[in-house]
C-alpha positions as CSV (number, residue, x, y, z in Angstrom):
1,X,25.1,-20.1,23.8
2,X,28.8,-18.2,23.4
3,X,30.0,-15.2,22.8
4,X,30.9,-16.3,18.9
5,X,26.6,-18.0,18.6
6,X,25.3,-15.2,19.7
7,X,26.9,-12.7,17.4
8,X,26.6,-14.9,14.7
9,X,23.1,-15.1,15.6
10,X,22.8,-11.4,15.0
11,X,24.4,-11.6,11.5
12,X,22.1,-14.2,10.6
13,X,19.3,-11.9,11.4
14,X,21.0,-8.3,10.3
15,X,21.0,-10.2,6.7
16,X,17.3,-11.8,7.1
17,X,15.8,-8.1,8.2
18,X,18.0,-6.5,5.8
19,X,16.7,-8.4,2.8
20,X,13.4,-7.3,3.9
21,X,14.0,-3.9,4.4
22,X,16.0,-3.7,0.4
23,X,12.2,-5.9,-0.5
24,X,10.2,-3.3,0.7
25,X,11.3,-0.1,-0.3
26,X,11.8,-1.5,-4.1
27,X,7.9,-2.4,-3.9
28,X,7.2,1.0,-2.5
29,X,9.1,2.3,-4.6
30,X,7.9,0.2,-7.7
31,X,4.6,1.4,-6.6
32,X,5.7,5.6,-6.1
33,X,6.5,5.6,-9.7
34,X,3.1,4.6,-10.4
35,X,1.5,7.1,-8.7
36,X,3.5,8.9,-10.7
37,X,2.8,8.6,-13.5
38,X,0.6,11.0,-15.6
39,X,-2.9,9.1,-16.0
40,X,-3.9,7.3,-19.5
41,X,-5.9,8.5,-22.3
42,X,-8.9,6.5,-20.9
43,X,-9.3,8.3,-17.9
44,X,-8.7,11.4,-19.3
45,X,-11.0,10.5,-22.2
46,X,-14.2,11.1,-19.2
47,X,-16.4,14.4,-21.2
48,X,-16.5,17.6,-18.9
49,X,-19.8,17.3,-17.0
50,X,-23.4,18.9,-18.6
51,X,-24.6,21.5,-17.1
52,X,-28.2,21.8,-14.8
53,X,-31.0,22.4,-16.6
54,X,-32.8,25.0,-14.9
55,X,-35.4,23.8,-13.1
């Protein structure tokens, strides 16, 4: 392979890896956004546990 061909291959791989990395970053940011949301009303509507009766 010539230097020009190697450099073109390098640029192609760099482009593909950049796209994959940006997609992974976006997915992780979405997941982080979901995890940082306050709990929904359905999850916080659970009543407190009752006290254990004496035995």
